[in-house]
N, C-alpha and C positions, 0 to 999 in steps of 0.2 A: 504493499500499499504506500501511495506517494506521501508525505510528509511537509507540510505548508506550514510557515509560520503566519502572525497576524500581523499588518502594519501597522503601527500607530500612528507615522505621520506621511502624507501622501503627497507632500511639497516635494520639490526638484532636487534640493539637497538632499533630502532622505532616500530619494527613489534612486542619483545616481550611486549612493554609498553603497546601496545593497545591488544595485548592477556589476559595480565595481569588485563585491566580495562573491560573485557569480551566482548572483540569484535573478529571478526570472518575475516578473512584474508581472500578477493576475488580478484580475476582476471576476468578482464571482455572482452571477445574480439568480433569480429566480421568480416564478409568479408570486408575488404574496410574501416575499422572502427578502429582509433587508441585504442590501448589497455589501459585498465584503471585500475587504482589500487586501490583498493576500500577497506572498512571494513563497515562490520554491526553486530550489537547488536547478539550474538550468538543465544538467547534464542529468539528472534523477528525471526530471520532468520529460526530458527528449526520451529517456529511455522508454519510460512508462508509456510515455503516448504511440512511440513506435510499436512495441511487442504487446497492448493492449488486445483481448479477444473480440470485443465486442464495440460499438459507439463509445458505450461509457466507460468511466473507470473509475474505482473509488480514491478516494482523497481523505487523509484528516489534516483537519486545521484548529489547531488549540483544543482539541480532544474531541471538537466533533467530525463523525464522518458522514461523509455524501459520496454519492455518485455525479459526475460532471461529464459533460461533454465540450469539446471544444468548438465554438460559435465564430471563432475568427481570432485572426493574429497579426502583428504588425514587426516587420523585418525591417534591419539595416540596409539601406538602399546600397551601400558598398560591401558590407563584410557579408550581409544575409544573416548575420547572427539577430536569433529573433530578441524584441526589446519588451514586448507587451501579447498577452494574450489574454481572451475573454471566455469565461467558462460558462455554462450554462446548469444549474443543477436539474437531473433527469429526475421531475416529478414522476411518481405513476400515474398513469389515469388521465394527463393533460396532454393533448394534443397538441403540436407546437412543430414547428420547422427543424429538419436534421439536413445535414452533408452527408451522405451515404455512398462509400467507395464503389466503384463499379471495377467487377474483375471479367476479364476475356477467359472464356474456358475453352480448349479446342486450339487445334492448328488451323488458321484460314488454308483456304485452299490456294487463292493468290499469293502466299508466300512463295509457293514453288513456280509460279509465271512471275519472278521478280519483283514481286509487290512488298510491302509492309503495313503491318497492323498500327492506323495512328489510331490514338485516343485523344479522341478532342474534349471531351468531360472527362476527367480523372473522378469525378462524385456527381452525384445527383441529389438535388434538391427537393425532399419532399416531406409531407405531412402529416404524423403520425403520432400516435402515442408510443411511450419509450417500451413498453410491453410487446409491442406490433412488431417494431424492428428489427429490418434482418440485419447481420454484420456485414454485408455486402450482397451486390445485388450482380447476380451471374448472367451473362451473356453469353451464349453459344457462337462462336466464331468460324466455326468450322466451313459450313456451308458459304460462306463469304469469297468472291473472287476477285479480281482487280476492279476496280471502281465503284462497289459496293459500297452501303452505308449501313447503320442501324441507327434510325430517330429514336426519339424518347416515344413516339406513340409505337415502334414496333416493339419497345422491351414488355416483357411479359412481365402483368400485371401483380401485382402481392396484395394480399387479403388484409383490408384495413390500412394500409398505406396510398396515399396518392400524390402522383406526380405533378409538383409544381412549376419544373419548369416548361417551355413552352413544345407543344409536340411535334416541331419542325425542324428542333434544332439536333443536330449529329452528335451521337453519343461515341460513336469509334467508326472507323472506315477502313479499307484498303486502296493504298494509294501508290503509284509506278514510283519505285526507287530511283533515286538518280545516282 
């Protein structure tokens, strides 16, 4: 479980001091909950988010345990280091928006015809309750040939989950390799 600290001061000097000590600044919020200003060790946070099995992951801040979902982040324009992350509390029964990763399954026919798989949207925006959320949206790419694409409307629907992206947006396609 990821351990975090509660930030007493949210001013610029305190934030810079925390970043200098290797902390990632985070805002935690949820419907009907008071916002929490927290900080996590940068390496521990990245390791936890990369190795999580579902969209939500457990966190402990000042003895309070909760499941959180990454809603947004800000990175440094030059170095690429994370500067700030927005986390939402995953509340059971509450229908809200989540970004679910897209997972291509199979080997496309178009790869043998000198094509390559291009994933245009790595994550799809959906509206659902946390308990109905799939860990990933799997798309079968085996029948795709050069020039074929999968749109949001072509993705198999999941029970109690609504796709909020436009239905004409391309999720992935097979393009000609250069």
